[in-house]
Structure formats: C-alpha cells, structure tokens
C-alpha positions in Angstrom: -16.6 -53.1 1.3 -15.2 -51.5 4.1 -11.8 -50.2 2.2 -14.4 -48.2 -0.7 -15.3 -46.0 2.5 -12.5 -44.8 3.8 -10.5 -44.9 0.7 -13.8 -42.1 -0.1 -13.3 -40.9 3.2 -9.5 -40.2 2.6 -10.1 -38.7 -1.0 -12.5 -36.5 0.9 -10.6 -35.6 3.2 -7.8 -34.9 0.6 -10.4 -32.7 -1.7 -11.1 -30.9 1.7 -7.8 -29.8 2.3 -7.2 -28.6 -1.1 -9.7 -26.7 -1.8 -8.8 -25.2 1.9 -4.8 -24.6 1.0 -6.4 -22.9 -2.1 -8.1 -19.7 -0.4 -6.0 -20.1 2.1 -3.3 -19.8 -0.8 -5.5 -17.1 -2.7 -6.4 -14.8 0.3 -2.1 -14.4 0.8 -2.4 -13.4 -3.0 -4.4 -10.9 -2.4 -2.7 -9.1 1.2 0.7 -9.0 -0.4 -1.0 -7.2 -3.6 -2.5 -4.9 -1.5 1.2 -4.2 1.2 2.1 -4.4 -2.4 0.6 -1.3 -4.1 -0.3 0.2 -1.1 3.6 0.5 -0.7 3.4 1.5 -4.8 1.9 4.4 -3.9 3.2 6.0 -0.7 6.1 5.6 -2.4 4.4 7.7 -5.5 3.2 10.2 -2.7 6.9 11.1 -1.6 8.8 11.7 -4.6 5.6 13.2 -5.5 5.8 15.9 -2.2 9.7 16.1 -2.5 9.2 17.1 -6.2 7.0 20.1 -5.4 8.7 20.4 -2.3 5.4 20.7 0.1 3.3 23.5 -2.8 0.9 22.1 -4.5 0.6 20.8 -7.3 3.2 21.9 -10.0 2.1 21.8 -13.4 
C-alpha cells in the first residue's frame, strides 16, 4: 500500500515537472519569436531609410 502511494506521488511530481517545463519552453519560444520579429523589422527599417536617403516615402 505504501508503495502505491509513493508511486502515485512520484507520477504527480513527474506531471508537475513536465507541465513546468512545457510552460517555460513555450515562454522561451514566444520571447525568441518576439526578438526575431523585432530584429527583422529594424533591419527592414534601416534598409528603407538607406534607400530613401532620409527622405519621406518615395513612390
């Protein structure tokens, strides 16, 4: 009986660890995606400013 209780507790612990890892991994993906999008946006901004030579929109 004691082993069943220990096993159930161990499975619960593994479940908590798995959920914690999954949540943290998702947050890391979101942060990385945000930084990549920001970086690409800034690169595009620099290219446009270079092409326009400081002028407003060139059509």
